[in-house]
N, C-alpha and C positions, 0 to 999 in steps of 0.2 A: 766350783767343782759341780757337775751334773750327777744326782743321786737317783738311780731308779730301782726297778723292781727285781734285777738280778744282783744287785749291791746288797739290797736288803736281803735276798735268800742267802747269800753268801755270808753275811753276818749271822744270820739263824744257823747256818750249818756249823760255823765256827763255834758257836755256843752250845751245838749239840754235839759236839765232837768228843767230849770226854763224859757225857751223860750215857747211861744203860736204859736200854729201852725196857719199860715193864714187862713181864712174860704176856706172851699172847701178841705182840705187834713184830710182824714177820717184816715188813715192810714199813718205813715211816717217811721222812720228808724227801722228796727229789724225784717221785713218779707221777703218774696222773691220777694216782689213789692210793692210800694207805691200803695196806693188808694185815687183816686179824687173824688170829684162829680164836674160833670159838665154837666149841662142844663139838670137835672133831671137824669142824668145817671152816673153810676160809671165807670171811666176808672181806669186803672191799669197802674202803669210804672215802668219799670226796665232798669237797664244798667249795662254793663260787659264792662271790658276793658283787653283786649289779647294782650299780648308780644311773639314775638320771643324769643324762649329759655327757657321761661316758660309754656306756655300754650300749646305751639306747636313748633318743629323745622322744618324751611321752607327747609332746606337740608334732611329733610326726607319724608316731607309730601307735600309741594309745595303748590303754592298760593290758588290754589282752593279749597283744605281741610282747610286750614288758614280759608279763607273767610266764607266756610260753618260752621265751628265750631264756628265763632264770631257769626253768626246769630242763629244757633242751639242752643246755651248756653243761650240766651236770651229767645227763645222760649221755653225752659223748665222752666225758672221762670215764665212765662205767663201761662205755663199748670200746674203747682202748684197751682197756684190761681184760677183754675177751669173756665177761660175765654178764649175768642176767641181773637188771634192777629188782629192788626189793621193796625198799621202805625211803621215804624223803620226809624230812623235816624243814618248815619252810618258816623264817623270821622276816618281818616286813618292818620297816620305819615308813609311816604313812604321813605323805606331807599335809600342811594346811590345806584346807578346801576340800579335802578327799572326800566324795560324795558315796551314798550307797550303789549307784549305777558303776562309780570306778571302782568300788569292791566287785562286784559282781562281774565285771569285765577282768580284772586282776585274776581272780580266783578262777573264772573259766578258763583263762590261758594257763595257769598253774595245774589245776586239777586234770583237764581234759588232755594235757600233754603225758601227764603221769599215767594217767588211767589207760591210753594208747598205748603204754610201755609196759603194761603189768605191773605199776608202781602203784604203792600204797602212800599216802601222806598223813604220817601217824602223830603229828605234832609239830610245835614251834613256838613262836612269840611274836607278840604286836605291841610296836611302840607309836608314839607321834614322833616325827621326823622335825626338826626346826627348818630343815632345808629340802632338799630334793627326795623322790622316793627311793627308799633303797630294799633291795630283795635279796635275801641270803636263803640258799637252798644248801642242805647238807643229804647226801645220798648215800643210801648203803645198798650194795649188789652182793650176790652170793655166787659161788663156783658151782657150775653145772657137771661136775665130773672131772674137769681137767684143771690145774693150777691157774690162777689169774694169770696173764701175760704181763712182763715188766718190760721197761725199757732197754735193759741191760743184758739182754740174752743175744744179741746180734753177733755174728761171727764174720770174721773176712771170708769172701766167696758168696755169703746170702744175697738174694735177690731183693732188690729193694722195689715195695710194689705200693700205690695208693688207690684209694677209692675215689668216685666221682672224679668232677671236673673242679679246677682252683681259680681261686683270681676273683676281683670283681666282686666281692661279697657284699660291698657297702651299698650297692644297687638295690638292697633288700633280703638278700639271701642269709645275711647275718641272724635276721629275725625269722626266717621261714625254714631253715636247714632241717632236715630230717636226720635225727641222730643214727647213727651207724650200728646199732644196738645188734640188729641180726647178723647184718656182715661182721662185727666182731667176734662174736659167739662161733659164726661159721669159720673164719678164720683160725680159730684157737682150736675148735672140735675136730675139724676137716683136714687142715692144711698146716698144721704144725708150727704154725709161725712162732718166730723167736722171741721177738721184739715187737713191739707195738708203740705208738703215742697218736694223740689225736691232734689233728691241725689247726690249734687255735691262734697261734700268733704268726704264722707263715711259713711255708715248706723250708726255706732257707735257714731259720731257725730252729725249728723242730727238728729236721734233720740232725742240725748239730747237737743238738740235745741227746737225740737218741744215740748218736754216734759216740758222745761224750759219756754216757752212763754204760755203753756197750765195750769202750774201749777200741774201737774201729774206726778206720777212715772210711770215706764214701765216694762213688762217682755217680753222677747223674746225667742222662742224656737230654740235653734242652729238647731236640725234637720228640721224645717221649713223653715230656709232661704233658699231662692233658688239661688243656688252656680252655677256661670257660667261654661262652659266648658274653658274659658280663665283663671279662678280663679284656677282651677284644673291643668292647665297647667302652671301657675306662682309657684304652689306647688311644682312642680318637683324639684326647685331649693332650697327646704327648705322652712319650715312652713307649714302652713296649708291652704286647699283652704278656709275653713271656713273664717279664719283669713283676708284672701285676700277678702271675701264677704263684711265683716264687717268694712274694713279700707282702702281697695285701692282708693276709691272715683271714681269720674268722671263716674258715671255709667249714671247720667242724668234720674234715673228712678224716680217713685213718691213713696212716702212714707206718707199714710194717716191714719186717726182715723174715725170710724164709728160707729153707735149704733148698738151693737149686734143683735138687732132686722132685721138688714137691710142686715145683712150678705149672708142670703139664695137669696135675690134678687140680691146681687151682684156675688154669685157664677153662677146664672141662666143666668146672661146677656151673650148675646151672644158676645159681644165686650170684656166684663171685666171677665168673667168666665174663659177663658182658659189665660188670661194674668196677673191676679191678685191671689196673694199668703197670705193667714193670716199667719202672723208669731207671733202674742202675742197679749197681750192687754195691757191698760192703767190700772196702780195701783193707790193708795191714793198717794199724792206727798211726804211722810215722808219713801216711799217704796224706792227710788231712780231708777235708770236706772239697769235692772239686765238681764241676759243671763242664760239660765237653758240648762244644758249640761249634759248627762250621769246621769241624776238624783239628781244634784248638781246644786245649783245657786248662783251665783257669781254677784259682779258689773261689769257691762260694761263699760271699760274704754274708752274715747273718743280718740282714735287713727287714725282719718281720718287725712284729709290733712288740713296744716295751713299756710299761709304765714309767714316765718320769716326774718325780716327785716336786722337781722343782718348777714343771709347768704351770702356766694360767690356767684355771679352772674353766670348765665348758668344754674342754676338747672331746674330739668324737670317741667312737669305739676303735 
């Protein structure tokens, strides 16, 4: 029997079901980040573990881009909560043969990316890895006046919108993407978004997660999905560009739900108007998650990325 990431998370939820969160834990497992009450303010906490051969390949990208991705991936989670990055903690398992030049490149990728978003690196840990490079970043963000945006606030009738263009990330964008921190803040503060998630595993999978958390269904329109040039390029080897846009993952764009009456304000916003595309709407929960294409509607199967723990080592991102 195949055992995967979602199975592991389901087991974790079962074990936590009878436990009581300590005071101050407002949102625990199940969102892009946890939400903590601290000194009258809401802090947001996230962490991601990246491993050479799984999330990147050092032989292809080098240490600088590996460090950049490790920090940017966490910044994307903070963006999905609609809050501002604050402080990061970085722990690394360094492989044999790691040199001073390798260290300079890895640290430049981590530090430059954090600084570009006003985030301090306040600590961490260093170990020798008997295998590949391992980088773990834990990142704290803080609210700037409005509460963090969760996955669970969407309602039937809400518009579904995405930033950027989707698909074909393995042509390099999974290493060089720009975390949508400014857009996440703006969507929260100016557009009244009710739910948001970052597209790390693919639109088809992450939309289903937002719908499950919110207790809604959804319908998206195929012709409205913003397909990237890389998705078109990937389709040259077979399949469709739309399938790549729906399923490839590692786009690190934002998917959000907002009240329909706020759609005009979003379209007119000088930052968000050129960046955000409305792709569909939320439905009643018994509708399921649907894709409308060519006048026909069918269920949208979640075919994005999921870690499979029985897979052979050395798989790609």
